[in-house]
C-alpha positions as CSV (number, residue, x, y, z in Angstrom):
1,X,23.6,21.1,21.7
2,X,23.3,17.5,23.0
3,X,20.9,15.3,21.0
4,X,19.5,12.1,22.4
5,X,18.0,9.1,20.5
6,X,14.6,10.6,20.5
7,X,15.5,14.1,19.3
8,X,14.1,15.8,22.4
9,X,16.7,18.5,22.2
10,X,16.1,19.0,18.6
11,X,12.9,20.9,19.2
12,X,14.3,24.2,17.9
13,X,15.2,22.5,14.6
14,X,11.6,21.4,14.1
15,X,10.1,24.7,15.4
16,X,9.2,25.9,12.0
17,X,7.4,22.7,11.2
18,X,5.5,22.5,14.5
19,X,4.5,26.2,14.3
20,X,2.7,25.7,11.0
21,X,0.4,22.6,11.4
22,X,-1.2,23.4,8.0
23,X,1.9,22.4,6.3
24,X,1.9,19.1,8.2
25,X,-1.7,18.4,7.2
26,X,-1.2,19.2,3.5
27,X,2.2,17.4,3.4
28,X,0.8,14.3,5.0
29,X,-2.2,14.1,2.6
30,X,0.0,14.6,-0.5
31,X,2.5,12.1,1.0
32,X,-0.3,9.6,1.3
33,X,-1.1,10.0,-2.4
34,X,2.5,9.9,-3.4
35,X,3.2,6.7,-1.5
36,X,0.0,5.1,-2.8
37,X,1.2,5.8,-6.4
38,X,4.8,4.7,-5.6
39,X,3.8,1.5,-3.8
40,X,1.8,0.5,-6.9
41,X,5.0,0.6,-8.8
42,X,7.0,-1.2,-6.1
43,X,9.3,1.7,-5.2
44,X,9.7,3.5,-1.9
45,X,8.7,6.9,-3.3
46,X,11.7,9.0,-2.3
47,X,11.8,10.5,-5.7
48,X,8.4,12.0,-5.0
49,X,8.5,12.5,-1.3
50,X,11.6,14.6,-1.0
51,X,10.5,17.3,-3.6
52,X,7.0,17.2,-2.0
53,X,8.3,17.8,1.5
54,X,10.7,20.6,0.3
55,X,8.3,22.5,-2.0
56,X,5.0,22.0,-0.1
57,X,5.9,21.3,3.4
58,X,8.8,23.7,3.5
59,X,10.8,21.2,5.5
60,X,14.2,22.0,4.1
61,X,16.9,19.7,5.5
62,X,14.3,17.6,7.3
63,X,12.7,16.5,4.1
64,X,15.1,13.6,3.6
65,X,14.8,12.2,7.2
66,X,11.0,12.4,7.0
67,X,10.9,10.8,3.6
68,X,13.0,7.9,5.0
69,X,10.6,7.5,7.9
70,X,7.6,7.5,5.5
71,X,9.3,4.9,3.2
72,X,10.1,2.8,6.2
73,X,6.5,2.7,7.3
74,X,5.5,1.7,3.8
75,X,8.2,-1.0,3.7
76,X,6.9,-2.5,7.0
77,X,3.4,-2.6,5.6
78,X,4.7,-4.2,2.4
79,X,6.6,-6.9,4.3
80,X,3.5,-7.6,6.4
81,X,1.2,-7.8,3.3
82,X,3.5,-10.0,1.2
83,X,5.3,-12.2,3.7
84,X,2.7,-14.9,3.4
85,X,2.0,-14.3,-0.3
86,X,2.8,-17.2,-2.6
87,X,4.8,-17.5,-5.7
88,X,2.6,-17.3,-8.9
89,X,4.0,-20.5,-10.4
90,X,5.6,-22.5,-7.5
91,X,4.7,-23.6,-4.0
92,X,7.0,-21.2,-2.2
93,X,6.9,-17.7,-0.7
94,X,6.6,-14.8,-3.1
95,X,9.6,-12.9,-1.7
96,X,12.8,-14.4,-3.1
97,X,15.1,-14.3,-0.1
98,X,18.0,-15.8,-2.0
99,X,18.0,-12.9,-4.4
100,X,17.7,-10.4,-1.5
101,X,20.7,-12.0,0.2
102,X,22.9,-11.8,-2.9
103,X,21.8,-8.2,-3.8
104,X,21.1,-6.3,-0.7
105,X,24.5,-6.4,1.2
106,X,26.4,-5.3,-1.9
107,X,23.9,-2.6,-2.6
108,X,24.6,-1.3,1.0
109,X,28.3,-1.1,0.2
110,X,27.6,0.8,-3.0
111,X,25.3,3.2,-1.2
112,X,28.1,4.2,1.2
113,X,30.5,4.8,-1.7
114,X,27.8,6.8,-3.5
115,X,27.0,9.0,-0.6
116,X,30.7,9.8,-0.3
117,X,30.9,10.7,-3.9
118,X,27.7,12.8,-3.6
119,X,29.5,15.1,-1.1
120,X,32.0,16.1,-3.8
121,X,29.7,16.2,-6.9
122,X,28.6,19.6,-8.0
123,X,24.8,19.9,-8.1
124,X,24.6,20.2,-11.9
125,X,26.5,17.0,-12.4
126,X,24.3,15.2,-9.9
127,X,21.1,16.4,-11.7
128,X,22.4,15.5,-15.1
129,X,23.5,12.0,-14.1
130,X,20.2,11.5,-12.2
131,X,18.0,12.4,-15.2
132,X,20.1,10.2,-17.5
133,X,20.0,7.2,-15.1
134,X,16.3,7.4,-14.4
135,X,15.5,8.1,-18.0
136,X,17.4,5.1,-19.2
137,X,16.0,2.9,-16.4
138,X,12.5,4.0,-17.1
139,X,12.9,3.3,-20.8
140,X,14.3,-0.2,-20.2
141,X,11.6,-1.0,-17.7
142,X,8.8,0.1,-20.0
143,X,10.2,-1.8,-22.9
144,X,10.3,-4.9,-20.7
145,X,6.8,-4.3,-19.5
146,X,5.4,-4.1,-23.0
147,X,7.3,-7.2,-24.0
148,X,5.9,-9.1,-21.0
149,X,2.4,-7.8,-22.0
150,X,2.8,-9.1,-25.5
151,X,4.1,-12.4,-24.2
152,X,1.1,-12.7,-21.9
153,X,-1.2,-12.0,-24.9
154,X,0.4,-14.8,-26.9
155,X,0.3,-17.2,-23.9
156,X,-3.4,-16.4,-23.2
157,X,-4.3,-17.0,-26.9
158,X,-2.4,-20.3,-27.0
159,X,-4.0,-21.4,-23.7
160,X,-7.5,-20.6,-25.1
161,X,-6.8,-22.7,-28.2
162,X,-5.6,-25.7,-26.2
163,X,-7.9,-25.7,-23.2
164,X,-11.2,-24.2,-24.3
165,X,-12.7,-27.1,-26.3
166,X,-12.1,-29.8,-23.7
167,X,-13.4,-27.4,-21.0
168,X,-16.5,-26.6,-23.0
169,X,-17.2,-30.3,-23.6
170,X,-16.8,-31.1,-19.9
171,X,-19.0,-28.2,-18.8
172,X,-21.7,-29.2,-21.4
173,X,-21.9,-32.7,-20.0
174,X,-21.9,-31.4,-16.4
175,X,-25.0,-29.3,-16.5
176,X,-25.5,-29.7,-12.7
177,X,-22.5,-27.4,-11.9
178,X,-23.3,-24.4,-9.9
179,X,-22.2,-20.9,-10.9
180,X,-19.3,-21.0,-8.3
181,X,-18.2,-24.5,-9.4
182,X,-18.2,-23.5,-13.1
183,X,-16.2,-20.3,-12.2
184,X,-13.6,-22.4,-10.3
185,X,-13.3,-24.9,-13.1
186,X,-12.7,-22.1,-15.7
187,X,-10.2,-20.2,-13.5
188,X,-8.2,-23.3,-12.5
189,X,-8.1,-24.6,-16.1
190,X,-6.8,-21.2,-17.3
191,X,-4.1,-21.2,-14.7
192,X,-3.1,-24.8,-15.4
193,X,-2.7,-23.9,-19.1
194,X,0.5,-21.9,-18.3
195,X,2.1,-25.1,-16.9
196,X,1.0,-27.4,-19.7
197,X,-2.4,-28.2,-18.1
198,X,-4.2,-31.4,-19.2
199,X,-7.8,-32.3,-18.9
200,X,-7.6,-32.5,-15.1
201,X,-8.5,-29.6,-12.8
202,X,-6.4,-29.1,-9.7
203,X,-8.3,-27.9,-6.7
204,X,-7.8,-24.4,-5.5
205,X,-6.4,-24.2,-2.0
206,X,-8.7,-21.3,-1.1
207,X,-12.0,-23.1,-1.9
208,X,-11.6,-26.1,0.5
209,X,-12.3,-29.8,0.3
210,X,-16.1,-29.5,0.2
211,X,-16.1,-27.8,-3.2
212,X,-13.6,-30.3,-4.6
213,X,-15.9,-33.2,-3.5
214,X,-18.8,-31.4,-5.1
215,X,-16.9,-31.1,-8.4
216,X,-16.0,-34.8,-8.2
217,X,-19.6,-35.9,-7.6
218,X,-20.7,-34.0,-10.7
219,X,-18.3,-35.5,-13.1
220,X,-15.3,-33.1,-13.0
221,X,-12.0,-34.7,-12.3
222,X,-9.8,-33.2,-9.5
223,X,-6.2,-34.1,-9.8
224,X,-4.5,-35.2,-6.5
225,X,-1.0,-33.9,-5.7
226,X,1.5,-36.0,-7.6
227,X,4.2,-37.6,-5.5
228,X,7.7,-36.2,-6.1
229,X,11.2,-37.6,-5.6
230,X,12.3,-34.2,-4.3
231,X,9.9,-34.0,-1.5
232,X,12.5,-32.9,1.0
233,X,13.7,-29.9,-1.1
234,X,10.1,-28.9,-2.1
235,X,9.0,-29.1,1.5
236,X,11.9,-26.9,2.6
237,X,11.2,-24.3,0.0
238,X,7.5,-24.0,1.0
239,X,8.6,-21.7,3.9
240,X,11.2,-19.0,4.2
241,X,14.7,-20.4,4.9
242,X,15.9,-19.1,8.3
243,X,19.6,-18.9,7.3
244,X,18.8,-16.4,4.6
245,X,17.0,-14.1,7.1
246,X,19.9,-14.4,9.5
247,X,22.3,-13.2,6.7
248,X,20.1,-10.2,5.9
249,X,19.7,-9.2,9.5
250,X,23.4,-9.6,10.1
251,X,24.3,-7.4,7.1
252,X,21.8,-4.8,8.3
253,X,23.4,-4.8,11.8
254,X,26.9,-4.5,10.5
255,X,25.9,-1.4,8.4
256,X,24.0,0.1,11.3
257,X,27.0,-0.1,13.6
258,X,29.2,1.3,10.8
259,X,27.1,4.4,10.2
260,X,26.5,5.1,13.9
261,X,30.3,4.9,14.6
262,X,31.2,7.0,11.5
263,X,28.3,9.4,11.3
264,X,26.9,10.9,8.2
265,X,23.8,12.6,6.8
266,X,24.5,15.4,9.2
267,X,24.6,13.0,12.1
268,X,27.7,13.1,14.4
269,X,29.5,9.9,15.3
270,X,27.9,8.1,18.2
271,X,30.8,7.1,20.5
272,X,33.9,9.2,19.6
273,X,34.9,11.9,17.1
274,X,35.8,10.6,13.7
275,X,37.5,13.4,11.7
276,X,36.3,13.6,8.1
277,X,39.0,12.1,5.9
278,X,41.0,10.7,8.8
279,X,42.1,7.1,9.3
280,X,39.0,6.0,11.2
281,X,36.8,7.7,8.7
282,X,37.9,5.3,6.0
283,X,38.7,2.3,8.2
284,X,35.2,1.9,9.6
285,X,33.4,1.5,6.2
286,X,36.2,-0.6,4.9
287,X,35.8,-3.1,7.7
288,X,32.0,-3.1,7.2
289,X,32.4,-3.6,3.5
290,X,34.8,-6.5,4.0
291,X,32.4,-8.2,6.3
292,X,29.5,-7.8,3.9
293,X,31.6,-9.1,1.0
294,X,32.5,-12.2,3.1
295,X,28.8,-12.7,4.0
296,X,27.8,-12.4,0.3
297,X,30.5,-14.9,-0.8
298,X,29.5,-17.4,1.9
299,X,25.8,-17.1,1.0
300,X,26.7,-17.4,-2.7
301,X,28.7,-20.6,-2.0
302,X,25.9,-22.2,-0.2
303,X,23.3,-21.2,-2.8
304,X,25.6,-22.6,-5.5
305,X,25.8,-25.9,-3.7
306,X,22.1,-26.0,-3.4
307,X,21.6,-25.2,-7.0
308,X,23.9,-28.0,-8.1
309,X,22.0,-30.4,-5.9
310,X,18.7,-29.3,-7.4
311,X,20.0,-29.7,-11.0
312,X,21.4,-33.2,-10.2
313,X,18.0,-34.3,-8.8
314,X,16.1,-32.7,-11.8
315,X,14.4,-30.0,-9.6
316,X,11.7,-28.2,-11.5
317,X,12.7,-24.5,-11.5
318,X,10.0,-22.0,-11.9
319,X,10.1,-19.4,-14.7
320,X,12.4,-16.6,-13.8
321,X,14.3,-18.4,-11.0
322,X,17.9,-17.1,-11.0
323,X,20.7,-19.6,-11.6
324,X,23.2,-19.4,-8.8
325,X,26.2,-20.6,-10.7
326,X,29.1,-19.2,-12.7
327,X,29.2,-15.5,-13.4
328,X,25.9,-14.9,-11.6
329,X,27.6,-15.3,-8.3
330,X,30.0,-12.5,-9.0
331,X,28.4,-10.4,-11.7
332,X,25.0,-9.8,-10.1
333,X,26.5,-8.6,-6.7
334,X,28.9,-6.4,-8.6
335,X,26.1,-4.8,-10.7
336,X,24.2,-4.2,-7.4
337,X,27.3,-2.5,-6.0
338,X,27.2,-0.1,-8.9
339,X,23.5,0.3,-8.5
340,X,24.1,1.2,-4.9
341,X,26.7,3.8,-5.9
342,X,24.2,5.3,-8.3
343,X,21.5,5.3,-5.7
344,X,23.6,6.8,-3.0
345,X,25.4,9.3,-5.2
346,X,22.3,10.6,-7.0
347,X,19.9,10.4,-4.0
348,X,17.4,7.9,-5.4
349,X,16.0,4.8,-3.8
350,X,17.7,1.5,-4.5
351,X,14.3,0.0,-5.7
352,X,14.4,2.3,-8.8
353,X,17.6,0.5,-9.8
354,X,17.2,-3.0,-8.4
355,X,13.6,-3.4,-9.6
356,X,14.5,-3.0,-13.3
357,X,17.6,-5.1,-12.7
358,X,15.6,-8.0,-11.4
359,X,13.3,-7.8,-14.4
360,X,16.4,-7.9,-16.7
361,X,17.4,-11.0,-14.8
362,X,14.2,-12.6,-16.1
363,X,12.4,-12.7,-12.7
364,X,8.6,-12.7,-12.9
365,X,7.2,-9.2,-12.2
366,X,5.3,-10.3,-9.1
367,X,8.4,-11.8,-7.6
368,X,10.7,-9.0,-8.4
369,X,8.2,-6.5,-7.1
370,X,7.8,-8.2,-3.7
371,X,11.5,-8.8,-3.3
372,X,12.4,-5.2,-4.2
373,X,10.0,-3.8,-1.7
374,X,11.2,-6.2,0.9
375,X,14.8,-5.0,0.5
376,X,13.6,-1.4,1.0
377,X,12.8,-2.3,4.6
378,X,16.5,-2.8,5.4
379,X,17.8,0.4,3.8
380,X,15.0,2.7,4.9
381,X,15.1,1.4,8.5
382,X,18.9,1.8,8.6
383,X,18.8,5.5,7.6
384,X,15.8,6.2,9.7
385,X,17.5,4.9,12.9
386,X,20.6,6.9,12.0
387,X,18.5,10.1,11.8
388,X,16.7,9.3,15.1
389,X,19.9,8.6,17.0
390,X,21.5,11.7,15.6
391,X,18.5,13.9,16.5
392,X,17.7,15.0,13.0
393,X,14.4,13.2,13.2
394,X,11.9,13.5,16.0
395,X,10.3,10.3,17.2
396,X,6.7,11.5,17.1
397,X,7.2,12.8,13.5
398,X,8.8,9.6,12.5
399,X,5.9,7.5,13.8
400,X,3.3,9.8,12.3
401,X,4.9,9.8,8.8
402,X,5.6,6.1,9.0
403,X,1.9,5.5,9.6
404,X,1.2,7.7,6.5
405,X,3.6,5.6,4.5
406,X,2.0,2.4,5.8
407,X,-1.6,3.6,4.9
408,X,-0.5,4.7,1.4
409,X,1.3,1.4,0.8
410,X,-1.7,-0.7,1.8
411,X,-3.9,1.3,-0.5
412,X,-1.5,1.1,-3.4
413,X,-0.8,-2.6,-2.9
414,X,-4.5,-3.5,-2.7
415,X,-5.3,-1.4,-5.8
416,X,-2.6,-2.9,-7.9
417,X,-3.4,-6.4,-6.6
418,X,-7.0,-6.0,-7.7
419,X,-5.8,-4.9,-11.2
420,X,-3.5,-7.9,-11.5
421,X,-6.2,-10.3,-10.3
422,X,-8.8,-8.7,-12.6
423,X,-6.8,-8.7,-15.8
424,X,-4.5,-11.7,-14.9
425,X,-1.4,-9.8,-16.1
426,X,1.8,-9.5,-14.1
427,X,3.1,-7.0,-16.7
428,X,1.0,-4.4,-15.0
429,X,3.5,-4.4,-12.1
430,X,6.4,-3.7,-14.5
431,X,4.4,-1.0,-16.3
432,X,3.7,0.8,-13.1
433,X,7.3,0.6,-12.0
434,X,8.4,2.2,-15.3
435,X,5.8,4.9,-15.0
436,X,7.0,5.6,-11.4
437,X,10.6,5.9,-12.4
438,X,9.7,8.2,-15.3
439,X,7.6,10.5,-13.1
440,X,10.4,10.6,-10.5
441,X,12.9,11.5,-13.2
442,X,10.8,14.5,-14.3
443,X,10.0,15.7,-10.7
444,X,13.6,15.3,-9.5
445,X,14.9,16.9,-12.7
446,X,12.7,19.9,-12.1
447,X,13.8,20.2,-8.4
448,X,17.5,19.7,-9.4
449,X,17.2,22.4,-12.1
450,X,15.7,24.8,-9.7
451,X,18.6,24.1,-7.3
452,X,21.1,24.8,-10.1
453,X,19.4,28.1,-10.9
454,X,19.5,29.1,-7.3
455,X,23.2,28.2,-7.0
456,X,24.0,30.3,-10.1
457,X,22.0,33.2,-8.6
458,X,23.8,32.9,-5.3
459,X,27.2,32.9,-7.1
460,X,26.2,36.0,-9.0
461,X,27.3,34.5,-12.3
462,X,24.6,36.5,-14.2
463,X,26.0,39.8,-12.9
């Protein structure tokens, strides 16, 4: 049967789904809840969506394509929400594009290797390895989250000791402050304490010049922006650097061409037959991997030069900024390749591996969370397009479940953002990530165990 890019000839494959709209409604509602929970932990949610679509929606082989479409919708919403968000301790975007450039292309290579290994792994081995990996990752992430929580407690206590008395003295002599002005003064002073704040209060960008002038007129100093010798570098980093985006899009395009030419995930090669195990079957991914390695090396070389320049000029790095020098240029991409192998071989999302990895790198939870979810956009869109072109995913279903993913992601992101803002703790992000991974390990372990029991029953080993 010929399949076009929109799956119009795949109606028979989806007949069971369309014939039972109740399953669609229930699946969509539960998917909305699952994505809301997953997005709060900065993961795509595949570990929850696939079992949900299989057990509740009875979607069978279509569960993975629909989960990818749902995740892609969430990733698009996340990118829209966080693209203009700012770094918590530096004047730059929240999403670390330099980290994405060094990690994502190599993760894509590892994913291709992992998917190939998954085809030969027995189901019991995949389930055991999956539970071990997610269990270990969840433990490491939760330990890191609690350590960050304790550090935030200590920092808050120290900040209170050093900033509360001067603040109280100033407020007591400025009795004409309005409630809003007093709130701003307290909030900004608390924030400045984390960067060694003095008695001056920096104006908040969101409150405008009028409030700053009001504070000045009533005896509260407002510090002007200090001139810096590194204005050119700081100005460049205030906005996303275009060359980093070009590298990411180019890596995505290389992998898209590769998977369409080679086929996979039940999708036939797009242009010409590629026999499994034949010369072209291995040549196509090898060429793609070589190009991605060259891209990563070139990007790493440029980042290393920029890092050396910053160090020579005494650039003020933010807490958690990666150091693009020495072994980091080779070790981190290599680790991400192994993470991709684990993700592709065991059927989990890359965010469940890269999120904890970035926390181990020392990145701030807010930055690692935004960067991890941004990278999901490339992997999820890649596989979704592959399923669409191959006819395993119908366009209307892809759009519908992508919208479900987007709504769930907006709800989850807003909820966790409110929590972080309310309690002023980035450790909440790491804690939710660890909980998400742990829940996914349990759910996927149960589904994998049921699959093993079914395989044993089919083989008649108990007879």
